[in-house]
C-alpha positions as CSV (number, residue, x, y, z in Angstrom):
1,M,-5.5,6.9,-3.9
2,L,-8.7,5.8,-2.2
3,F,-10.7,3.3,-4.3
4,D,-14.4,2.3,-3.6
5,P,-14.8,-0.5,-6.1
6,F,-18.4,-1.3,-4.8
7,Q,-19.4,2.4,-4.8
8,D,-21.1,1.9,-1.4
9,R,-19.5,5.1,-0.1
10,R,-18.7,3.3,3.2
11,K,-15.6,1.1,2.6
12,G,-12.6,1.5,0.4
13,V,-9.0,0.6,-0.2
14,L,-6.3,3.2,0.4
15,F,-2.9,3.1,-1.4
16,T,-0.2,5.7,-0.5
17,V,3.4,6.3,-1.6
18,N,6.0,8.9,-0.5
19,P,8.8,10.6,-2.5
20,A,11.2,7.7,-1.7
21,G,8.7,5.2,-3.1
22,V,7.8,3.8,0.3
23,Q,4.3,2.4,0.1
24,A,1.5,1.7,2.5
25,D,-2.0,0.3,2.0
26,A,-5.0,0.1,4.2
27,A,-8.6,-0.8,4.4
28,W,-10.6,2.4,4.7
29,T,-13.9,2.5,6.6
30,E,-15.8,5.8,6.5
31,N,-15.9,7.6,9.9
32,Q,-13.3,5.1,11.3
33,G,-10.3,5.7,9.0
34,Q,-7.5,3.4,8.0
35,D,-6.7,-0.2,9.1
36,Y,-3.0,-0.7,8.1
37,S,-3.2,-4.5,8.9
38,Y,-4.6,-4.7,5.4
39,D,-1.8,-6.0,3.2
40,Q,-1.7,-6.3,-0.6
41,V,1.0,-7.0,-3.3
42,W,1.6,-4.0,-5.5
43,D,4.5,-1.9,-6.8
44,S,5.5,1.7,-6.3
45,D,8.3,4.1,-7.0
46,G,9.0,7.7,-6.2
47,Q,11.4,10.2,-7.5
48,V,12.3,13.7,-6.3
49,T,12.6,16.2,-9.2
50,R,13.6,19.8,-9.3
51,D,9.9,20.9,-9.3
52,G,8.8,18.5,-6.5
53,W,8.3,14.8,-6.7
54,M,6.4,12.2,-8.6
55,A,5.2,8.7,-7.9
56,L,4.4,5.6,-9.9
57,M,1.9,3.1,-8.6
58,A,1.1,-0.3,-10.2
59,I,-1.8,-2.0,-8.4
60,P,-2.9,-5.4,-9.9
61,F,-6.6,-5.9,-10.2
62,R,-6.1,-9.3,-8.5
63,S,-5.2,-7.4,-5.3
64,L,-8.6,-5.8,-5.2
65,R,-12.1,-7.1,-4.6
66,F,-14.8,-5.8,-7.0
67,R,-17.9,-6.9,-8.7
68,P,-17.3,-8.4,-12.2
69,N,-18.9,-6.6,-15.1
70,V,-19.2,-3.3,-13.2
71,A,-17.3,-0.6,-15.1
72,D,-17.5,2.2,-12.5
73,W,-15.7,2.6,-9.2
74,G,-15.6,5.4,-6.6
75,V,-12.2,7.2,-6.3
76,V,-10.6,10.0,-4.3
77,F,-7.1,11.2,-4.9
78,M,-5.4,12.7,-1.9
79,R,-2.1,14.6,-1.3
80,N,-0.6,15.3,2.1
81,F,1.6,18.4,2.3
82,P,3.1,18.3,5.9
83,R,5.2,21.4,5.7
84,N,2.0,23.4,5.1
85,S,-0.3,21.2,7.3
86,E,-2.3,20.8,4.1
87,N,-4.4,17.9,2.6
88,D,-5.5,18.3,-1.0
89,Y,-8.2,16.2,-2.6
90,W,-9.7,15.5,-6.0
91,P,-12.6,15.7,-6.2
92,R,-12.9,18.5,-3.6
93,V,-13.7,17.1,-0.1
94,A,-15.6,19.7,1.8
95,A,-14.9,19.9,5.6
96,N,-18.5,20.7,6.4
97,I,-19.7,17.4,4.8
98,S,-19.2,14.2,6.8
99,G,-17.0,11.6,5.2
100,V,-14.6,11.3,2.4
101,L,-16.1,8.5,0.3
102,T,-19.5,10.3,0.4
103,Q,-17.8,12.9,-1.8
104,E,-16.0,10.5,-4.2
105,A,-15.8,10.9,-7.9
106,T,-16.6,8.1,-10.4
107,L,-13.8,6.3,-12.1
108,K,-15.4,5.0,-15.4
109,G,-14.4,2.4,-17.9
110,I,-13.0,-0.4,-15.9
111,E,-13.9,-3.3,-18.3
112,G,-12.6,-6.7,-19.2
113,V,-10.7,-7.2,-15.9
114,T,-10.8,-10.0,-13.5
115,G,-9.5,-10.4,-10.0
116,S,-10.9,-11.2,-6.7
117,H,-10.5,-15.0,-6.8
118,N,-6.8,-15.7,-6.4
119,I,-3.8,-17.1,-4.6
120,Q,-0.8,-15.0,-3.9
121,I,2.5,-16.7,-3.0
122,N,5.3,-14.4,-1.7
123,P,8.6,-16.2,-1.2
124,Y,11.5,-14.6,0.5
125,V,15.2,-15.2,1.3
126,L,17.1,-13.3,3.9
127,A,20.8,-13.3,4.5
128,Q,23.0,-11.5,7.1
129,N,26.7,-11.2,7.3
130,E,28.1,-9.8,10.5
131,R,31.5,-8.7,11.6
132,T,31.9,-7.0,14.9
133,L,34.6,-4.8,16.4
134,E,35.7,-6.5,19.6
135,T,37.0,-4.1,22.3
136,L,37.3,-6.3,25.4
137,D,40.9,-5.4,25.5
138,P,41.0,-1.6,24.6
139,L,44.7,-1.9,23.8
140,N,44.2,-4.8,21.4
141,P,40.8,-4.3,19.5
142,Y,40.1,-6.7,16.7
143,F,37.3,-7.7,14.3
144,S,35.5,-10.9,15.0
145,S,35.3,-13.5,12.2
146,R,32.4,-13.2,9.9
147,H,29.2,-14.9,10.8
148,L,26.9,-15.6,7.9
149,E,23.2,-16.5,8.6
150,G,20.4,-17.2,6.2
151,T,16.7,-18.1,6.2
152,A,14.0,-18.6,3.7
153,G,10.3,-18.7,3.8
154,G,7.1,-17.4,2.3
155,E,3.6,-16.2,2.8
156,V,0.5,-17.5,1.1
157,K,-2.8,-15.7,0.8
158,A,-5.9,-17.2,-0.8
159,I,-9.3,-15.6,-1.4
160,L,-12.3,-17.8,-1.9
161,K,-15.7,-16.6,-3.0
162,D,-14.8,-12.9,-2.2
163,R,-15.5,-13.6,1.5
164,I,-13.0,-16.1,2.8
165,V,-9.4,-15.0,3.1
166,F,-6.7,-17.3,4.6
């Protein structure tokens, strides 16, 4: 999904997911493509079915920047079909017209939502337990004792006045 919340047809936000539910997001700039250093908090899931696959994406409004009290956004839905070297779009994106966002559809009815001004805190905890097969003496291999390590931390992202991100 490619959103153009400001409908300027130049910059957007791209959200992608694959059949395993692996997600990616990027800032999209027309004629320059994707910048995957863009990083938002959102959820996705994918499931392979007997007819193909399906995906579920939950993108919080607070992860996006948009003008308040504007109910219409630009949108383009894309599907990549690698085994056929095929890209499908809705609405149709013609190859003889420059740009994707210049051909976007209008997503109507986004009302009563807020976002843009927020603080996101993402804590994490990591643990590792390692046991290694020691083969210094090939006639007497043995497992090393367990070695447990842990670390904790987090990330904070704050957006002020729609322009300052730290």
